[in-house]
C-alpha positions in Angstrom: 0.0 0.0 0.0 2.9 2.4 0.7 4.2 1.9 -2.8 0.8 2.6 -4.2 0.5 5.8 -2.2 4.0 6.9 -3.2 3.2 6.3 -6.9 0.0 8.3 -6.6 1.8 11.1 -4.7 4.5 11.3 -7.4 2.0 11.3 -10.2 0.0 14.1 -8.4 3.2 16.2 -7.9 4.0 15.8 -11.6 0.5 16.8 -12.7 0.5 19.8 -10.3 4.0 20.8 -11.5 3.0 20.5 -15.1 -0.1 22.6 -14.5 -3.4 22.5 -16.4 -3.5 21.9 -20.1 -5.4 25.2 -20.4 -6.9 27.8 -18.2 -10.6 27.1 -17.6 -13.2 29.4 -19.0 -15.9 30.8 -16.7 -18.4 28.2 -18.0 -15.9 25.4 -17.3 -15.3 26.7 -13.8 -19.1 26.8 -13.1 -19.6 23.3 -14.6 -16.8 22.0 -12.4 -18.3 23.7 -9.3 -21.7 22.1 -10.1 -20.2 18.6 -10.3 -18.5 19.1 -6.9 -21.7 20.5 -5.4 -23.7 17.5 -6.6 -21.1 15.2 -5.1 -20.9 17.0 -1.8 -24.7 17.1 -1.5 -24.8 13.3 -2.1 -22.1 12.9 0.5 -24.1 14.9 3.0 -27.0 12.6 2.3 -24.9 9.4 2.6 -25.7 8.5 -1.0 -22.8 6.2 -1.9 -24.1 5.5 -5.4 -24.9 9.1 -6.1 -21.3 10.1 -5.4 -19.9 7.0 -7.2 -21.8 8.1 -10.3 -19.7 11.3 -10.3 -16.3 9.5 -9.8 -13.9 8.4 -12.5 -13.1 4.7 -12.2 -9.4 5.6 -11.5 -10.3 8.3 -8.9 -7.3 9.3 -6.8 -8.0 9.6 -3.1 -5.6 11.4 -0.8 -7.6 10.8 2.4 -5.5 8.1 4.1 -8.6 6.3 5.4 -10.4 5.6 2.1 -9.4 3.4 -0.8 -8.4 4.3 -4.3 -10.6 4.4 -7.3 -14.4 4.4 -7.5 -14.3 0.9 -6.1 -12.2 2.0 -3.1 -14.7 4.8 -2.4 -17.7 2.5 -2.4 -15.8 -0.2 -0.3 -15.0 2.5 2.3 -18.4 4.3 2.5 -21.0 1.5 1.8 -20.5 -0.1 5.2 -20.6 3.2 7.0 -23.9 4.2 5.2 -25.5 0.8 5.1 -29.0 2.2 5.8 -28.9 4.0 2.4 -29.3 7.6 1.6 -31.1 10.1 3.8 -34.1 11.9 2.2 -33.5 15.0 0.2 -30.9 16.2 -2.2 -30.3 19.8 -1.0 -27.5 21.0 1.2 -27.5 19.7 4.8 -24.5 21.9 5.6 -23.9 24.4 2.8 -20.3 25.5 2.0 -19.2 28.8 3.5 -16.6 29.2 0.7 -16.3 27.8 -2.8 -13.2 28.5 -5.0 -12.3 27.2 -8.4 -9.2 27.5 -10.5 -8.5 25.6 -13.7 -9.6 22.0 -12.9 -9.6 22.3 -9.1 -12.7 23.1 -7.0 -12.4 23.6 -3.2 -15.3 23.9 -0.8 -15.0 24.9 2.9 -17.6 23.8 5.4 -18.3 25.0 9.0 -18.6 22.3 11.6 -19.7 22.5 15.2 -17.2 20.4 17.1 -17.6 19.2 20.7 -15.4 21.0 23.2 -12.7 18.7 24.6 -13.3 18.1 28.2 -16.9 19.4 28.0 -19.0 17.7 25.2 -22.0 19.7 26.2 -20.3 22.7 24.5 -19.2 23.2 20.9 -17.0 25.5 18.9 -16.8 26.3 15.2 -14.2 24.5 13.2 -13.8 24.3 9.4 -13.3 21.4 7.0 -12.4 21.6 3.4 -12.6 19.3 0.4 -10.8 19.9 -2.9 -11.4 18.0 -6.1 -9.8 17.8 -9.5 -12.5 17.6 -12.2 -12.0 16.2 -15.7 -14.8 15.7 -18.3 -17.5 16.1 -15.7 -16.1 13.5 -13.3 -14.2 13.8 -10.1 -10.7 12.4 -10.7 -8.9 13.4 -7.5 -9.7 14.4 -3.9 -7.9 16.1 -1.0 -9.1 16.9 2.5 -7.4 17.4 5.9 -8.3 13.9 7.2 -5.7 12.0 9.2 -5.7 8.4 10.5 -7.5 7.9 13.8 -5.6 7.1 16.9 -5.7 3.4 17.8 
């Protein structure tokens, strides 16, 4: 698995260093933002198949907890969301910031997080997800996730 992650990391660095083939037009940026919005809404509704429909088969996942490719996404999330999607298709938690440049779209979300030592209190924290979009499909994902402590 470490060799796979190293290969993916090297390929990602090369693609980032090479830069996009062309600067995205405003229409392309808006289309990319729409694909990411649909995926994030489906995620918020725990709709594994809804998200999977928007993923490229060779989807690159940089979250260390989830597997690679569309199959890896489904294998990770299907057991977590075994009761199926929750009703609705609108935002559960809308993004507070959306940015897009070339083929990358990033969304930032506010989360209320339990206060350590006093779970009856919460504080604001922020989570982000960034995706590379190609031909209307999500081909790569980044977020700040880390592996959980044993």
